[in-house]
C-alpha positions in Angstrom: -16.4 -20.3 1.4 -17.1 -21.5 4.9 -15.3 -19.6 7.7 -14.2 -20.9 11.0 -14.1 -18.6 14.1 -11.1 -16.3 13.9 -9.3 -13.9 16.2 -6.4 -12.0 14.9 -3.2 -12.3 17.1 0.0 -10.6 16.2 3.5 -12.0 16.9 6.6 -10.7 15.1 4.6 -9.4 12.2 2.8 -12.6 11.5 -1.0 -12.8 12.0 -2.2 -16.0 13.7 -5.8 -17.2 13.9 -7.6 -18.7 16.9 -11.1 -19.3 18.0 -12.8 -16.8 20.3 -16.1 -16.9 22.1 -16.0 -13.2 23.2 -16.9 -10.1 21.2 -13.9 -8.3 19.5 -12.1 -5.9 21.7 -13.4 -2.3 21.3 -16.7 -3.5 19.8 -20.0 -1.9 21.1 -23.4 -3.6 20.9 -26.8 -2.2 20.7 -30.3 -3.4 20.0 -32.5 -1.8 17.3 -32.8 -1.7 13.6 -29.9 -1.8 11.1 -27.0 0.5 12.0 -24.3 1.7 9.6 -20.9 2.8 10.9 -18.3 4.9 9.2 -14.8 3.7 8.2 -13.0 2.0 11.1 -16.2 2.0 13.1 -18.7 -0.5 14.5 -22.3 -1.0 13.5 -24.8 -3.0 15.7 -28.4 -4.0 15.0 -31.2 -6.3 16.0 -34.4 -7.4 14.3 -36.4 -6.5 17.5 -37.6 -3.2 18.8 -38.3 0.2 17.2 -36.5 1.9 14.4 -33.0 3.2 15.0 -30.9 5.8 13.4 -27.7 5.5 11.4 -24.3 5.6 13.3 -21.3 7.2 11.8 -17.6 7.9 12.4 -17.1 4.7 14.3 -20.4 4.9 16.2 -23.3 2.4 16.4 -27.1 2.8 16.3 -29.8 1.6 18.6 -33.5 1.4 18.3 -35.9 2.8 20.9 -38.6 0.1 20.8 -39.3 -2.2 23.7 -38.2 -5.6 24.4 -35.0 -6.0 22.5 -32.6 -8.7 23.8 -28.9 -7.7 23.6 -28.1 -11.3 22.8 -29.9 -10.9 19.5 -27.7 -8.0 18.4 -25.7 -8.2 15.2 -22.3 -6.4 15.5 -19.9 -5.6 12.6 -16.5 -3.7 13.0 -14.1 -2.7 10.3 -10.6 -3.6 11.4 -8.6 -2.8 8.3 -7.7 -0.9 6.2 -7.6 2.5 7.9 -9.6 5.3 6.2 -8.1 6.9 3.1 -5.0 4.7 2.9 -3.4 4.6 -0.6 -2.7 1.2 -2.3 -1.1 0.4 -5.6 -1.8 -3.3 -5.7 -4.9 -4.5 -7.6 -6.4 -6.4 -4.6 -6.8 -5.1 -1.0 -7.8 -7.2 1.9 -10.7 -5.9 4.1 -10.7 -7.3 7.7 -13.8 -7.2 9.8 -14.8 -8.5 13.3 -18.4 -9.7 13.9 -20.8 -11.0 16.5 -24.2 -12.6 15.6 -26.8 -14.2 17.8 -26.8 -17.4 15.8 -24.5 -19.1 13.3 -25.0 -19.3 9.6 -24.6 -15.6 8.8 -23.4 -14.1 5.4 -20.9 -11.3 4.8 -21.0 -9.2 1.7 -18.4 -6.7 0.3 -19.7 -4.2 -2.2 -17.8 -1.5 -4.2 -19.9 1.2 -5.9 -23.0 -0.8 -4.9 -21.7 -3.9 -6.8 -21.1 -7.0 -4.6 -17.5 -8.1 -5.2 -17.1 -10.7 -2.5 -19.5 -12.9 -0.5 -18.7 -15.4 2.3 -20.7 -17.7 4.5 -20.0 -18.0 8.2 -20.1 -21.5 9.7 -23.3 -22.4 11.4 -21.4 -23.1 14.6 -19.7 -19.7 14.7 -21.2 -16.5 16.4 -18.1 -14.4 17.0 -14.9 -14.0 15.1 -13.1 -12.1 12.3 -13.2 -12.5 8.5 -11.2 -11.2 5.5 -12.8 -10.2 2.2 -10.7 -9.3 -0.9 -11.5 -6.0 -2.6 -10.6 -5.5 -6.2 -9.6 -1.9 -5.8 -10.4 0.6 -8.5 -8.4 3.7 -9.6 -8.9 6.7 -7.4 -11.4 6.8 -4.6 -12.8 3.4 -3.5 -15.8 3.6 -1.1 -16.7 0.1 0.0 -19.5 -1.3 2.2 -19.4 -4.6 4.2 -22.8 -6.0 5.3 -23.5 -9.0 7.6 -26.8 -10.8 7.5 -27.6 -13.2 10.2 -29.5 -16.5 9.6 -32.7 -14.8 10.9 -32.3 -11.7 8.7 -30.7 -9.2 11.1 -28.1 -7.0 9.5 -25.4 -4.5 10.2 -23.2 -2.5 7.8 -19.9 -0.7 8.0 -18.4 1.6 5.4 -14.7 2.1 4.5 -12.7 4.0 1.9 -9.2 3.8 0.4 -7.4 5.3 -2.5 -6.2 3.4 -5.6 -2.9 4.8 -6.7 0.2 6.7 -5.5 -0.6 10.1 -4.0 3.0 11.3 -3.5 6.4 10.8 -5.1 9.9 12.4 -5.0 12.8 13.0 -7.3 16.3 14.0 -6.1 15.3 17.6 -5.7 11.5 17.9 -6.2 8.3 16.7 -4.5 5.0 15.9 -6.0 1.6 15.2 -4.6 -2.0 14.7 -5.8 -5.0 16.4 -4.3 -8.5 16.1 -5.8 -6.8 14.9 -9.1 -4.6 17.9 -9.4 -0.8 17.8 -9.4 1.1 19.8 -6.8 4.9 20.5 -7.1 7.5 22.1 -4.9 11.3 22.0 -4.7 13.6 22.1 -7.7 14.7 25.5 -6.7 11.2 26.8 -5.7 10.0 25.9 -2.2 6.5 27.2 -2.7 3.9 24.4 -3.4 1.9 25.2 -6.5 -0.6 23.5 -8.7 1.0 22.5 -12.1 -0.3 22.1 -15.6 -1.0 18.5 -16.0 -3.7 16.1 -17.3 -6.9 16.3 -15.2 -8.4 13.7 -12.8 -5.0 12.2 -11.9 -5.0 9.3 -9.5 -1.4 8.3 -9.3 2.1 9.8 -9.9 5.5 8.0 -9.9 9.0 9.2 -10.7 12.2 7.4 -11.8 14.8 10.2 -11.6 14.4 11.9 -15.0 10.8 11.1 -15.9 7.5 11.8 -14.1 4.7 9.4 -14.8 1.0 10.2 -14.2 -2.1 8.0 -14.4 -5.6 9.3 -14.8 -9.0 7.9 -13.7 -9.6 6.2 -17.0 -6.3 4.3 -17.0 -4.3 6.6 -19.4 -0.6 7.0 -18.8 1.3 10.2 -19.3 4.9 11.0 -19.0 6.9 14.2 -18.6 10.6 13.9 -19.3 12.5 16.4 -17.3 9.4 17.7 -15.3 5.6 18.1 -15.3 5.5 21.1 -17.8 5.4 18.8 -20.9 3.2 15.8 -20.3 2.6 13.5 -23.2 0.5 10.3 -23.5 2.4 7.0 -23.6 1.1 5.1 -26.6 0.3 1.4 -26.5 -1.1 1.5 -23.0 -4.8 1.5 -21.8 -6.7 0.6 -18.7 -3.5 0.8 -16.5 -3.9 0.3 -12.8 -0.3 0.6 -11.5 3.0 2.2 -12.7 6.4 1.1 -11.4 9.3 3.1 -12.6 12.8 1.7 -12.3 16.2 3.2 -13.0 15.8 3.5 -16.7 12.7 1.3 -17.4 9.2 1.2 -16.1 6.5 -1.5 -15.6 2.7 -0.9 -16.3 0.1 -3.3 -14.8 -3.2 -3.3 -16.6 -6.5 -3.7 -14.6 -6.9 -7.2 -16.1 -3.6 -8.4 -14.8 -1.5 -8.2 -18.0 1.9 -6.6 -17.6 3.8 -4.3 -20.0 7.3 -2.7 -19.9 9.3 0.0 -21.6 12.7 1.5 -21.4 16.3 0.2 -21.1 16.8 -3.6 -21.5 20.5 -4.1 -21.2 20.0 -6.4 -18.2 16.9 -8.0 -19.5 14.8 -5.9 -17.2 11.8 -5.7 -19.7 11.2 -9.4 -19.4 11.2 -9.8 -23.2 13.5 -12.9 -23.2 16.5 -10.9 -24.5 18.7 -7.9 -23.8 18.0 -6.1 -27.1 16.6 -2.6 -27.3 12.8 -2.4 -27.8 11.1 0.6 -29.2 7.8 1.4 -27.4 6.1 -0.9 -25.0 6.5 -4.7 -24.8 4.2 -7.2 -23.0 5.8 -9.4 -20.3 4.8 -13.0 -20.7 2.9 -13.3 -17.4 -0.8 -13.0 -16.5 -2.8 -12.7 -13.4 -0.4 -10.1 -11.9 -1.7 -8.1 -8.9 1.4 -6.1 -7.8 4.6 -4.9 -9.4 7.9 -3.2 -8.6 11.1 -2.2 -10.4 14.6 -1.7 -9.1 17.4 0.1 -10.9 17.7 -2.7 -13.5 15.5 -5.6 -12.4 11.7 -6.1 -12.3 9.3 -7.9 -9.9 5.7 -9.1 -10.2 3.3 -10.8 -7.8 0.6 -13.1 -9.3 -2.8 -14.2 -8.0 -1.3 -17.4 -6.6 0.9 -15.3 -4.2 4.1 -16.1 -6.1 6.8 -13.5 -6.9 8.4 -13.4 -10.3 11.7 -11.6 -10.9 13.9 -10.8 -13.9 16.8 -8.6 -15.0 20.0 -8.0 -13.1 21.1 -10.3 -10.2 24.6 -8.8 -9.4 23.5 -8.0 -5.8 21.2 -11.1 -5.4 18.1 -9.0 -6.0 16.3 -11.7 -7.9 16.2 -13.7 -4.7 17.4 -16.9 -6.4 19.9 -17.8 -3.6 23.0 -16.5 -5.3 24.6 -13.5 -7.1 25.8 -13.5 -10.7 26.7 -11.0 -13.4 24.6 -12.5 -16.1 21.3 -10.9 -17.2 18.1 -12.8 -16.6 15.7 -11.7 -19.3 13.0 -14.3 -18.6 10.8 -14.1 -15.5 11.8 -16.6 -12.7 10.0 -17.5 -9.6 11.5 -16.4 -6.3 11.8 -19.6 -4.3 10.5 -20.1 -0.8 8.0 -17.3 -0.9 4.2 -18.0 -0.8 1.0 -16.1 -0.2 2.6 -12.8 -1.2 0.3 -9.8 -2.0 2.7 -6.9 -2.7 6.2 -6.1 -3.5 8.6 -3.0 -3.5 12.1 -2.4 -4.7 14.8 0.1 -4.0 18.1 0.5 -5.9 19.1 -3.2 -5.5 17.0 -4.5 -2.7 13.5 -5.9 -2.5 10.6 -6.2 0.0 7.7 -8.6 -0.2 4.5 -8.4 1.9 2.6 -11.6 2.9 -1.1 -11.7 3.2 -0.9 -12.3 6.9 1.2 -9.0 7.3 4.6 -10.5 7.5 7.5 -9.0 5.6 10.5 -10.4 3.7 13.6 -8.7 2.3 16.5 -9.6 0.0 19.3 -8.2 -2.2 21.7 -5.4 -1.3 22.0 -4.8 2.5 25.1 -2.5 2.9 23.1 0.4 4.3 20.8 -1.6 6.6 18.0 -1.4 4.0 17.1 -5.1 4.5 16.0 -4.4 8.0 17.4 -7.6 9.5 19.9 -5.9 11.8 22.8 -6.1 9.4 24.9 -3.6 7.4 28.2 -3.5 5.6 29.7 -5.3 2.6 28.7 -8.7 3.9 25.1 -7.8 4.7 23.5 -8.6 1.3 21.1 -11.5 1.1 20.5 -13.4 -2.2 17.4 -15.0 -0.8 14.4 -13.7 1.2 14.8 -13.3 4.9 11.8 -12.6 7.3 11.7 -9.4 9.2 10.4 -8.8 12.8 7.7 -6.2 13.0 5.7 -5.0 16.0 2.5 -5.7 14.1 1.1 -6.8 10.7 2.0 -4.6 7.8 -0.5 -3.6 5.1 1.6 -1.3 2.8 5.2 -1.1 1.9 7.7 0.9 -0.1 11.4 1.3 -1.0 13.7 3.7 -2.8 17.4 4.0 -3.1 18.8 2.3 0.0 15.8 3.0 2.2 12.7 0.9 3.1 9.4 1.6 4.9 6.1 -0.1 5.8 2.8 1.0 7.1 1.3 -1.2 9.8 -2.4 -2.1 10.1 -2.4 0.3 13.0 -1.3 3.1 10.7 2.1 3.5 12.2 5.0 4.2 9.8 8.2 2.3 10.2 11.5 3.1 8.3 15.1 1.7 8.0 18.2 2.0 5.9 20.4 4.8 4.7 19.9 8.0 6.6 22.9 10.3 5.9 20.6 13.0 4.4 18.0 12.5 7.1 15.8 10.7 4.5 14.2 8.4 7.2 12.6 11.2 9.2 13.5 9.8 12.6 15.1 12.9 14.2 18.8 12.2 13.3 21.0 11.1 10.5 22.0 7.7 11.9 21.5 4.6 9.8 18.8 2.2 10.9 19.2 -1.5 10.4 15.8 -2.5 11.9 12.3 -1.2 11.4 12.1 2.0 13.4 9.0 4.3 14.0 9.3 7.5 12.0 8.3 10.8 13.4 5.5 11.3 10.7 2.9 9.4 12.7 0.0 7.7 11.0 -0.1 8.1 7.3 -2.4 7.7 4.3 0.4 7.8 1.7 4.1 7.8 1.8 7.0 8.0 -0.7 10.6 7.4 0.4 13.0 9.4 -1.8 16.8 9.4 -2.5 17.4 12.5 -0.5 14.2 12.8 1.6 10.5 11.7 1.9 7.0 13.0 1.7 3.8 11.8 3.2 0.1 12.5 3.4 -0.7 12.2 7.1 -4.0 10.8 8.6 -5.5 14.3 8.7 -4.8 14.8 4.9 -1.9 17.2 5.5 1.5 17.1 3.8 4.8 16.4 5.6 8.3 16.4 4.2 11.7 15.6 5.6 15.3 15.2 4.4 17.3 17.5 2.2 16.2 21.1 1.5 19.0 22.2 -0.9 16.3 22.8 -3.6 13.4 23.8 -1.4 12.1 20.1 -1.0 10.7 20.9 2.5 8.7 23.9 1.4 11.1 26.1 3.4 13.4 28.9 2.1 16.5 27.7 0.3 19.8 27.7 2.2 21.3 29.8 3.7 18.0 31.5 4.7 16.5 28.0 5.2 17.9 24.8 6.6 20.0 22.4 4.4 18.0 19.5 5.8 15.6 18.4 8.5 15.5 15.1 10.2 12.1 16.0 11.6 9.1 16.0 9.3 8.0 19.5 8.3 4.4 20.5 7.6 4.1 21.6 3.9 1.0 23.7 3.2 -1.3 22.7 0.3 -1.6 25.5 -2.3 
């Protein structure tokens, strides 16, 4: 695949591309042997001069030999994703900026020392940006991007992300994963504690009365009524993503096949009927990369960037352009959406993320959860509407009547219902447009029905919203607060 020179520009949440003859902003250059930079950093190298050391944590390396020409330097910078960010979709885009002394370079992306993507840069291009797609694995993903110039000069940058959901919330309990171990607080006990659960967990998800967990081998476990009684879910293997709905759940396998289990009164299992089904059924779709489930509808994104929807449409949540009371048990394609990479769903509203970082919303909008500035009984939208963001988004989520995204910069934006301070913005006022939360930059986030929880950029836990059951890790009322609209630091056990 030949690449033209690119430079990322952001306008209203949409990434535009344009040619650039200057090095990327914030990039450093140096002459010397191959340099390796840490996640989010820059590496620079040249084939001339003496040997140089390895740079780390965003640094660059330079050789000490004589005669190197800075114009011969190869520079590579990791633009996105930010270090340690958690993703549930099967594919994650890795953006880099580069500068080479001559055109015709090659970019390679490797995961666990296996090359997963390779691209050739046009012979006329010496400076620009490029995007490589990473097929993310479960758990820790350490990837390396290498650029090799036409004359053999190289530079390398390393990044890392997490495959799976690190935090989740129920009405009165918070859950988080650390080093594969489940941590719980709330539910009447505000003290975070490690819980008996399967080992080597990489993802947790909750749907109100059942906690699901996924281990590093792709096995799914469930604990009805709490994490004290996990049991394996039969009929599932090599699962990459779990998406619980109101009374059903979707399970995406690593090969793109999709399975569902639970209630089917609105056709939310995608089995072509509204009959009850014992155990797990396969949804007749393939090549699926991302999934989401609302209370009684289901959504899936395929490798072509199309969104499939099925189940209830009483609030226009299927995005078909109208509302109706009939069940839709067969997957339908949401019209007017292309190049989508991820999807999220709340109670009856849906968010979709485009590859360029733009965001779309549809369905129930009475609490401002669509983010288009509207609220009230006439705010629902039965078809996708684009949202205005201050920068490209790379991750998204929804729960109940709230929505949130993480920008490529790491900033966390929220909107929707806020009567219980579940947005973490310092008050209890509803937000109808994306608003920066007080959490700061995050690695993982879960919006809940009564509050939220996040892993911040330093790896610490923060929680906000209701504290009636100790969800904030603070003493129960009346000794402790009933709620907090400001994120509270929760100590890891």
